[in-house]
N, C-alpha and C positions, 0 to 999 in steps of 0.2 A: 484045870491044870493044861490038859490036852489041847484045849483051845488055844493056850498063851503060847504055847510051845509051836502050833501050827501056824501061828500069826507071825512069830518071831523069824520062822524059817521062810515063809513067802516075803518078808520084808529085805532077809538077807539075798534071797534069790533075785528079788527086782533090784536092789543095790549092786548085785552083780552085773546084771544085763545093763542098767543104767553106765556103771563104769568101763563095759567093753564097748558101748557105742560113743562114748563122751557125751559131756555135758554140752548141751545145746542151749544157748540163751537166744530168746526172739529179738529179732531185729528191730521190734519196736521200741526196746526199752532204749536200744542206741540212738535211735532217731530221736524219742523224746529228750534224751540227754544232750545231744547234739543242740537241739532246738532250746533248750533250756540253757545251756552255754552261750548262745548267740545272744537270747535276750540279757543276760547277766553282761555281756560286752558290750551291748547297747547301752544299759546302764552306765557302765564306767564312761563311754564316750560321752555320756550325755552329764556326766560331772564336770568335763570340760566344755562342753558345749554352752551350758548355763552358768559357767565362770563360778562355781563354787569354790570358795576359799575357806583358809584357814584348818581349824582341825575336823571341821565338817566333811572337806575335802578329802582329807587323807582315811578318816575312819570309813567313808563310804567305798574309797578305792579298795581298802584292805579287806573290808568286809566282802566286796565281789570277789577279789582275788581268791580269798579262802573258800568261798563258796565254790568258785570255779575248781580250785585245786580239790577239795572234798567231792566233787562230783566226779573227776577225773579220777581221783583213786579209788572211789566206791564202785564206779562201774568198769571203767576201762583195764584197771587192774584186776577187775571179778572180785572186789573185796565184798561185794554184796553178798555172794555166794560161798563165802568162806565161814569157818566157824568164828564164835565171838572170840574167844581166846586171842586167836590169829590175828584179828581185827583190832583188839586192844593192844597186842604186841608191836602194831606198825602203827596204828595212829596217836597213842597216846604219848610217846615220847615226844614227836613235834609239838603237840598240843602244850605240852609241859615247858617245853623251851620257848614257846610262844608268849606262856603266862611269865615267866622268868624274864624275858626282854620287856615286857609290858610293865612290870614291877620296876625292873632296872630304868626304864623311860619316865615313870611317875618320880621315881627319886631323882632323876638327873632334874627334871624340872622343878621339884623343890629345891634342890641345892640350888640352882640359877636363881631363882628368885630370892632364896633367903641370902645369897651372897649379895643380890643386887639391893636388897634393903638394907643390910647392914656394914656392907663393904665399899657401897658407891660414896664418892666424895659429896659431902653435902653443898646444895645448890645455895649460892649467896644472890640475895635480890638483886638487881642491877641499880646501880649507882645514878642518881639523878643528876646531870650536869648542871642543873639550875640552882642547885643549894649552895 
């Protein structure tokens, strides 16, 4: 029991010393994240360079944007070093909003195709002038 209380005391003392000095993050983390952001930006530009079209284009662009936004929030807002509950409180609501917007987009596409299928005017075959 004495060992546990001595260990707890040293943790509290180490935490107090670290808190007084301030939390320092290694610069290497920032350099790696900047490099990764640069690579993701290159991939975003390559989508235009290779003339990717349609849903694949927008899926890739949105994916790269979300990855970049996640990296910026995680590192530059120091979310990597925060408590998990705080991270969830900040990150989960925008993710839920994205899911709801995605569901709405799928529903919009379904409604558009349904209206085109059932409410579009019927196409009459062209009448041949030779009859």
